[in-house]
C-alpha positions as protocol buffer text, in pm:
chain_id: "A"
residue {
  index: 1
  type: MET
  ca { x: 11085 y: 8014 z: 9893 }
}
residue {
  index: 2
  type: PRO
  ca { x: 11018 y: 8320 z: 10115 }
}
residue {
  index: 3
  type: SER
  ca { x: 10847 y: 8611 z: 9953 }
}
residue {
  index: 4
  type: VAL
  ca { x: 11043 y: 8928 z: 9898 }
}
residue {
  index: 5
  type: PRO
  ca { x: 10896 y: 9224 z: 10084 }
}
residue {
  index: 6
  type: SER
  ca { x: 10776 y: 9511 z: 9871 }
}
residue {
  index: 7
  type: SER
  ca { x: 11027 y: 9788 z: 9819 }
}
residue {
  index: 8
  type: ARG
  ca { x: 10747 y: 10047 z: 9837 }
}
residue {
  index: 9
  type: PRO
  ca { x: 10531 y: 9976 z: 10146 }
}
residue {
  index: 10
  type: ALA
  ca { x: 10458 y: 10344 z: 10216 }
}
residue {
  index: 11
  type: PRO
  ca { x: 10169 y: 10387 z: 9967 }
}
residue {
  index: 12
  type: ARG
  ca { x: 10001 y: 10077 z: 10106 }
}
residue {
  index: 13
  type: LEU
  ca { x: 10043 y: 10204 z: 10463 }
}
residue {
  index: 14
  type: ALA
  ca { x: 9899 y: 10538 z: 10360 }
}
residue {
  index: 15
  type: LEU
  ca { x: 9592 y: 10365 z: 10216 }
}
residue {
  index: 16
  type: PHE
  ca { x: 9548 y: 10162 z: 10534 }
}
residue {
  index: 17
  type: ALA
  ca { x: 9576 y: 10480 z: 10743 }
}
residue {
  index: 18
  type: VAL
  ca { x: 9313 y: 10653 z: 10527 }
}
residue {
  index: 19
  type: ALA
  ca { x: 9083 y: 10353 z: 10565 }
}
residue {
  index: 20
  type: VAL
  ca { x: 9126 y: 10361 z: 10944 }
}
residue {
  index: 21
  type: CYS
  ca { x: 9058 y: 10735 z: 10941 }
}
residue {
  index: 22
  type: VAL
  ca { x: 8735 y: 10695 z: 10746 }
}
residue {
  index: 23
  type: LEU
  ca { x: 8618 y: 10409 z: 10966 }
}
residue {
  index: 24
  type: ALA
  ca { x: 8700 y: 10606 z: 11281 }
}
residue {
  index: 25
  type: VAL
  ca { x: 8498 y: 10904 z: 11159 }
}
residue {
  index: 26
  type: VAL
  ca { x: 8203 y: 10677 z: 11081 }
}
residue {
  index: 27
  type: ALA
  ca { x: 8233 y: 10516 z: 11425 }
}
residue {
  index: 28
  type: ALA
  ca { x: 8244 y: 10861 z: 11587 }
}
residue {
  index: 29
  type: VAL
  ca { x: 7930 y: 10973 z: 11405 }
}
residue {
  index: 30
  type: VAL
  ca { x: 7746 y: 10655 z: 11503 }
}
residue {
  index: 31
  type: SER
  ca { x: 7865 y: 10691 z: 11861 }
}
residue {
  index: 32
  type: PHE
  ca { x: 7751 y: 11054 z: 11888 }
}
residue {
  index: 33
  type: VAL
  ca { x: 7416 y: 10976 z: 11724 }
}
residue {
  index: 34
  type: GLN
  ca { x: 7359 y: 10707 z: 11987 }
}
residue {
  index: 35
  type: GLY
  ca { x: 7433 y: 10964 z: 12258 }
}
residue {
  index: 36
  type: SER
  ca { x: 7767 y: 10822 z: 12369 }
}
residue {
  index: 37
  type: TRP
  ca { x: 8068 y: 11038 z: 12443 }
}
residue {
  index: 38
  type: LEU
  ca { x: 8292 y: 10752 z: 12330 }
}
residue {
  index: 39
  type: GLY
  ca { x: 8294 y: 10928 z: 11993 }
}
residue {
  index: 40
  type: VAL
  ca { x: 8563 y: 11158 z: 12129 }
}
residue {
  index: 41
  type: VAL
  ca { x: 8803 y: 10863 z: 12132 }
}
residue {
  index: 42
  type: TRP
  ca { x: 8712 y: 10785 z: 11770 }
}
residue {
  index: 43
  type: ILE
  ca { x: 8777 y: 11148 z: 11671 }
}
residue {
  index: 44
  type: LEU
  ca { x: 9121 y: 11128 z: 11829 }
}
residue {
  index: 45
  type: MET
  ca { x: 9192 y: 10804 z: 11642 }
}
residue {
  index: 46
  type: ALA
  ca { x: 9081 y: 10967 z: 11317 }
}
residue {
  index: 47
  type: GLY
  ca { x: 9323 y: 11253 z: 11381 }
}
residue {
  index: 48
  type: ILE
  ca { x: 9615 y: 11022 z: 11446 }
}
residue {
  index: 49
  type: SER
  ca { x: 9545 y: 10806 z: 11143 }
}
residue {
  index: 50
  type: SER
  ca { x: 9506 y: 11108 z: 10915 }
}
residue {
  index: 51
  type: ASN
  ca { x: 9844 y: 11234 z: 11034 }
}
residue {
  index: 52
  type: MET
  ca { x: 9994 y: 10893 z: 10962 }
}
residue {
  index: 53
  type: ALA
  ca { x: 9848 y: 10895 z: 10611 }
}
residue {
  index: 54
  type: TRP
  ca { x: 9984 y: 11243 z: 10547 }
}
residue {
  index: 55
  type: PHE
  ca { x: 10328 y: 11135 z: 10677 }
}
residue {
  index: 56
  type: TYR
  ca { x: 10347 y: 10829 z: 10451 }
}
residue {
  index: 57
  type: VAL
  ca { x: 10231 y: 11021 z: 10142 }
}
residue {
  index: 58
  type: ARG
  ca { x: 10480 y: 11299 z: 10209 }
}
residue {
  index: 59
  type: ARG
  ca { x: 10764 y: 11053 z: 10275 }
}
residue {
  index: 60
  type: THR
  ca { x: 10694 y: 10869 z: 9950 }
}
residue {
  index: 61
  type: LYS
  ca { x: 10693 y: 11196 z: 9759 }
}
residue {
  index: 62
  type: LEU
  ca { x: 11025 y: 11304 z: 9911 }
}
residue {
  index: 63
  type: GLU
  ca { x: 11184 y: 10965 z: 9840 }
}
residue {
  index: 64
  type: ARG
  ca { x: 11066 y: 10980 z: 9479 }
}
residue {
  index: 65
  type: GLU
  ca { x: 11209 y: 11331 z: 9438 }
}
residue {
  index: 66
  type: ALA
  ca { x: 11540 y: 11225 z: 9594 }
}
residue {
  index: 67
  type: ALA
  ca { x: 11563 y: 10924 z: 9361 }
}
residue {
  index: 68
  type: GLN
  ca { x: 11501 y: 11148 z: 9059 }
}
residue {
  index: 69
  type: ALA
  ca { x: 11765 y: 11394 z: 9178 }
}
residue {
  index: 70
  type: GLU
  ca { x: 12023 y: 11116 z: 9217 }
}
residue {
  index: 71
  type: ALA
  ca { x: 11952 y: 10965 z: 8877 }
}
residue {
  index: 72
  type: PRO
  ca { x: 12201 y: 11082 z: 8618 }
}
residue {
  index: 73
  type: THR
  ca { x: 12044 y: 11282 z: 8340 }
}
residue {
  index: 74
  type: THR
  ca { x: 12163 y: 11229 z: 7987 }
}
residue {
  index: 75
  type: ALA
  ca { x: 12169 y: 11537 z: 7773 }
}
């Protein structure tokens, strides 16, 4: 039986993006300490992955707010 994909993949993607961001920053520091300018590429990757993490967190928050707004409230 095939597994059903998660209905909420955004938080997991945000965590992966944060992990990539942290690893890219560490790689940049190591690269600069060793005297290599390759660290610039790692800094750029850290920037992209941090933007991805921010996007997924924000999207999840907006989806949650939209779902709460659509839910009927009983008074």
